[in-house]
C-alpha positions, 0 to 999 in steps of 0.5 A: 540517489532518488526514488520514484513511487509509481502511484498512477493506478486507478485502484479499480480492485479496491473500489468502492473505496477509491471512487473519491479517494485515490489509492495512494492516499487511502487511510491505513491506520488513519494515515495516507498510505503513501506515507509508509513508503515515504517513511522507509525511503527517508530512513534510508537517507533518500529524500528526493522522491518523485510521485508519478500520478494519473488518477485524481492527482490534485487530491494527492498533491493537496494532501501531501504537499511538498513533503517538508512535513515528512522530512523529504522533498516531493515532486509530482508528475502526471502521466500524459497517458497511461504509460505502464510501469516502465514507461512511467519510470522513463518519463519521470527519471530520464531527465535526472539520470541517477540511481533510482529506487522504484516503488510500486504504489500499492506495496506495504512493507517494513523493508530496510531499503538501505540493505537493498542498496548495500547489496546493489552496490556490492554486486555492482548491479545495474538493476536489483529487484526485490523478491518475497517468498510466498507460501502458495506460488500458484497465483503468481509469476515467479522469479528464479535466481542463482545462489549468488542472487543473479536473476536467471529468468521470470516464469509465468504462473505455474500450472497445477501439474508444475507445482510439485517440481518448483524449486523457487517460491519467490515473486516480484515484490514491486521494489527495484534499484535501477541505474541510469543505463536501464533507461536506455532500454526503454523507448520514450513516450511508449507504454512499457512494462517492467515485467513484460518488457524491461526485465526481459530486455535487461536479461537479453542484454546481459546486464548485471541483474540481481535479486534481494530476497526479503527475509522476515520482512512484512510485505503486502499488496493492498490492491483489494478490500480483503488485503486492505482490511487484513493489513489493518489486522496485521498492524493491530496484531503487531506484525508490522513494526517500526512505524509510529502513530499519533495518540487520539486527540480530543475524543470523548469516550464514555466511561461505560464504553468499551474500547480495547487496547488493540483498537486505534481511535482517531481525533475528535471522535465521540463514543457513547455509553455501552458501545464497544470497539474491538480490534478496529480502526476508527477514523477522525470525527466518527460518532458512535451512538449507544450500544453500537458494536464495531469489531475487526473493522475499519471505519473512515472519518466522519461516519456516524454509527447509530445506536445498536448498530453492528459492524463486524469484519467490514470496511466503512468509507468516509462520511457514511451513515449507519442507521439504528440496529443496522447490521454490516456483515462480514466482508461488506465494503461501503463506499464514501457517503453510503447511507443505511436506513434503520434495521438494514442488513448487508 
């Protein structure tokens, strides 16, 4: 058993946060994002994990190393050219040819992968796709299944007039279990998509193809700044469970500063008198001056926030400078090394 994480995307929708930081290692609660996927794979007993990379691969390799620190064995491959999700799977797994759990590299979930594997084996499936129900299916392609979980068909985004007649609200969650026989459906060295090529071919060839539908599991695509910020709010609000976080180390917090119990403070931070941190995540080495306010926000490492500055419902990248009395308003996203002069309003 092995796993493949498709982490080759450029993170275009997540810019400017991904200009200097590849999406797979953007910090989520001060940990590289991929560590959450690696952790749930490790819990399922899967320790041989391949990362399929394309954009700034060296930064990812340098940060994660060989995986021994996380109890797994990591292998890195870099696509020679954009190959699509199915093509990347063929490129990474063809030489190994064993049951493979495939993860899209932008999915945050607390799913128990062992349960998916158990169903996959019980059904004697050659392919299992994980689905998640959504409240508003109008923005997604849908997957229809039989009561026993067998996949029937894939539907494009429903038109407004079709919504009332829908019998399903389940969408592709970006997690699959695939047997080596699926590799034979994918041409070598070509750009190929799971959604548009591989899955239709599985159905056309009448291979055993089943769906595992998530129930009471957390799932989120971290592809946009809005979703990225909401994931932090969900973590702080207790909606995502079973992950451990280090307590702050060597940070200096003034006794007159307010840091609420919800917030997470990184290592080596300085938080000066009469400042406030509310429902926020503060990265390592952040310096917060007197009377500054950070609320419902994420601040990456080594940023400096000057006195009386306000950051609310925003994301501030690494090594930024926020001037005195500057205001960073709702929805603002500041890329790494942004500098705001005193009294600036975004």
